[in-house]
C-alpha positions in Angstrom: 0.0 -0.1 -0.1 1.3 3.3 -1.0 2.2 6.0 1.8 2.4 9.5 0.2 4.1 12.4 2.0 4.8 15.9 1.0 8.6 16.0 0.3 10.3 18.5 2.6 14.0 18.7 4.0 12.7 18.5 7.7 11.1 15.2 7.3 13.3 13.5 4.6 16.6 15.3 5.2 18.6 11.8 5.3 16.3 10.1 2.6 18.2 8.1 0.0 17.0 6.3 -3.1 17.9 3.4 -5.0 18.4 4.6 -8.6 19.7 1.4 -10.2 17.4 -1.1 -12.1 16.2 -4.2 -10.5 13.0 -6.3 -10.1 13.4 -5.6 -6.3 12.9 -1.9 -7.0 9.5 -2.3 -8.6 10.8 -2.5 -12.5 9.2 -6.1 -13.0 6.0 -4.4 -14.6 4.6 -5.3 -18.0 3.9 -1.6 -18.9 4.1 2.2 -18.0 2.1 5.2 -18.9 3.4 7.1 -21.7 2.7 10.8 -22.5 2.1 11.8 -25.9 4.7 14.4 -25.6 7.3 11.6 -25.2 6.1 9.3 -28.0 9.2 10.3 -30.0 11.6 8.7 -27.4 9.2 5.9 -26.4 8.6 4.6 -29.9 12.3 4.1 -30.5 12.4 1.1 -27.9 8.8 0.1 -26.9 5.5 -0.6 -28.5 3.0 2.1 -27.7 -0.6 0.9 -27.2 -3.9 2.3 -25.9 -6.0 1.2 -22.9 -9.3 2.4 -22.1 -10.3 2.8 -18.3 -12.9 0.4 -17.5 -15.0 3.0 -15.2 -14.4 6.2 -16.9 -13.7 5.1 -20.7 -11.0 7.5 -20.9 -7.9 6.5 -23.0 -4.3 6.3 -21.9 -1.2 5.3 -23.7 1.1 2.7 -22.4 4.5 1.7 -23.4 4.8 -2.2 -23.4 7.8 -4.0 -21.5 6.3 -7.4 -21.8 3.4 -9.7 -22.6 2.2 -10.7 -19.1 1.8 -9.1 -15.5 5.2 -8.9 -13.8 7.2 -9.2 -17.0 9.9 -6.8 -18.2 11.8 -7.9 -21.0 14.0 -5.1 -21.2 15.0 -5.7 -17.4 18.2 -7.9 -17.3 19.3 -8.2 -13.5 20.3 -4.6 -12.5 20.3 -3.3 -16.3 17.5 -1.7 -18.1 18.4 -2.6 -21.6 17.0 0.8 -23.3 18.4 4.3 -23.4 15.0 5.7 -22.4 12.4 5.0 -19.6 8.8 6.5 -19.8 8.7 9.3 -17.3 5.9 7.9 -15.3 8.1 5.2 -14.5 11.4 6.9 -14.2 10.3 9.5 -11.6 9.3 6.8 -9.0 9.1 7.0 -6.0 8.1 10.6 -6.5 4.7 12.0 -8.0 2.9 15.2 -8.2 0.4 16.0 -5.5 -2.4 18.3 -5.9 -2.7 21.1 -3.0 -6.0 21.6 -1.4 -6.0 25.2 -2.3 -7.2 26.0 -5.7 -4.7 27.4 -8.0 -1.9 26.8 -5.6 1.4 25.3 -7.1 1.5 21.4 -7.4 3.6 19.8 -4.7 6.2 16.9 -5.0 5.3 13.9 -3.0 7.2 10.8 -2.1 5.8 7.4 -1.7 7.6 6.2 1.5 6.1 2.6 0.6 8.0 2.4 -2.6 10.9 -0.2 -2.7 13.1 2.4 -4.1 13.3 4.1 -0.7 16.5 3.1 0.9 16.5 1.7 4.4 20.3 0.7 4.2 22.1 4.1 4.3 22.8 3.3 0.4 21.7 5.2 -2.4 21.4 8.8 -3.8 20.7 11.5 -1.3 17.7 13.8 -2.0 18.8 16.7 0.1 22.3 17.8 1.1 23.6 18.6 4.5 22.1 22.3 4.4 18.7 21.1 3.4 18.8 22.2 -0.2 17.8 19.7 -2.9 20.5 17.7 -4.5 21.2 18.0 -8.4 19.7 14.6 -8.7 16.5 15.8 -7.0 16.4 18.9 -9.1 16.6 16.6 -12.3 13.7 14.7 -11.0 11.8 17.7 -10.2 12.1 18.8 -13.8 11.0 15.5 -14.9 8.0 15.7 -12.8 7.1 19.0 -14.1 7.4 17.7 -17.6 5.4 14.7 -16.7 2.4 16.9 -15.1 2.4 19.0 -18.2 2.6 16.0 -20.5 -0.5 14.5 -18.9 -2.7 17.5 -19.2 -1.5 18.4 -22.7 -2.3 14.9 -23.8 -5.9 15.3 -23.2 -6.2 17.1 -26.7 -4.6 14.3 -28.6 -6.9 11.6 -27.0 -9.8 14.1 -27.6 -8.8 14.1 -31.2 -8.3 10.4 -31.6 -11.9 10.0 -30.2 -13.3 12.8 -32.4 -12.3 10.9 -35.6 -12.8 7.6 -34.3 -9.2 6.5 -34.7 -8.7 3.6 -32.2 -9.9 0.2 -32.3 -9.0 -3.0 -30.2 -6.6 -5.4 -31.5 -5.3 -8.9 -30.4 -1.7 -10.1 -31.0 -0.9 -13.8 -31.1 2.5 -15.0 -31.9 4.2 -18.4 -31.9 7.4 -18.5 -30.0 10.4 -20.5 -30.8 9.5 -23.3 -28.5 6.0 -23.5 -29.8 4.2 -21.6 -27.0 1.6 -19.2 -28.3 1.8 -15.8 -26.7 -1.1 -13.7 -26.8 -2.0 -10.0 -25.9 -5.4 -8.9 -25.6 -7.4 -5.9 -24.0 -5.6 -3.1 -25.8 -6.3 -0.6 -28.5 -4.3 0.7 -31.5 -4.7 3.3 -34.3 -7.3 2.3 -36.8 -5.3 2.6 -40.0 -8.3 2.4 -42.3 -9.9 5.1 -40.9 -6.7 7.2 -40.9 -6.3 6.6 -44.5 -9.9 7.7 -45.2 -9.6 10.9 -43.3 -10.3 14.1 -45.8 -7.8 16.8 -46.3 -9.5 19.1 -43.7 -9.4 16.3 -41.0 -5.7 15.7 -41.8 -4.9 19.5 -41.7 -6.6 19.8 -38.3 -4.6 16.8 -36.8 -1.1 18.2 -38.3 -2.0 21.7 -37.2 -2.3 20.6 -33.4 0.8 18.0 -33.7 -1.6 15.1 -33.4 -0.8 13.6 -36.7 3.0 13.1 -36.0 2.2 11.5 -32.8 -0.3 9.1 -34.4 2.4 8.1 -36.9 4.8 7.6 -34.0 2.4 5.2 -32.4 2.1 3.2 -35.8 6.0 3.1 -36.1 6.3 1.8 -32.6 4.3 -1.3 -33.4 7.5 -2.5 -35.2 9.0 -2.9 -31.7 6.6 -5.8 -31.0 9.2 -7.9 -33.3 11.8 -6.8 -30.8 9.7 -7.8 -27.8 9.1 -11.3 -29.3 13.1 -11.8 -29.8 13.6 -10.6 -26.2 11.0 -13.1 -25.1 12.5 -16.0 -27.2 15.9 -15.3 -25.8 14.8 -15.2 -22.2 13.1 -18.5 -22.6 16.1 -20.0 -24.5 18.5 -18.9 -21.5 15.9 -20.5 -18.9 
């Protein structure tokens, strides 16, 4: 269970964070939220798919790391085998908290139950001896700001996908080298036929708002499924 606290030097002056990769630090996950603003970086490494919230119906984008819960095919011991990690995953154990006062600045929270919280005295310090944020924390705070902006900025992208009916459910089924069949269900992707059928006015509107480029980044990212399958086969072969 999470344990969120407002980050401050009085309470967290000695806080240290494990920054290396590892299943013990919560990296053994199948996917991470991905912001449309980071699709260019994400598509170079991971397939991007959409998931619709069962309660609200709202779309979100995910970067896929594996085919099943708890599987991260980019995680090899203490190494994350990709040059980029989606911001929503990379900022952990920190997150943006909303202050109770309307219009007040967002606050940096820390989840003290996150496995990246060090209890051993090892790890990167969050505050220095004077109580000032360390350069590492400042870089995390910048990423949190980018993540918060990307979350809100992405609303227009998802609204455009809905307005032009550009998403459809898909099922992926592949046969692995050992003969096992690997399936992926419950996600959505770009409806390429509808995209191809859009008129010039619609395409111009999508292009003017930067949505069209992001749509093509999602489509380009689907080539990473081949990479994901190769990683799965390699992991099976290594036992």
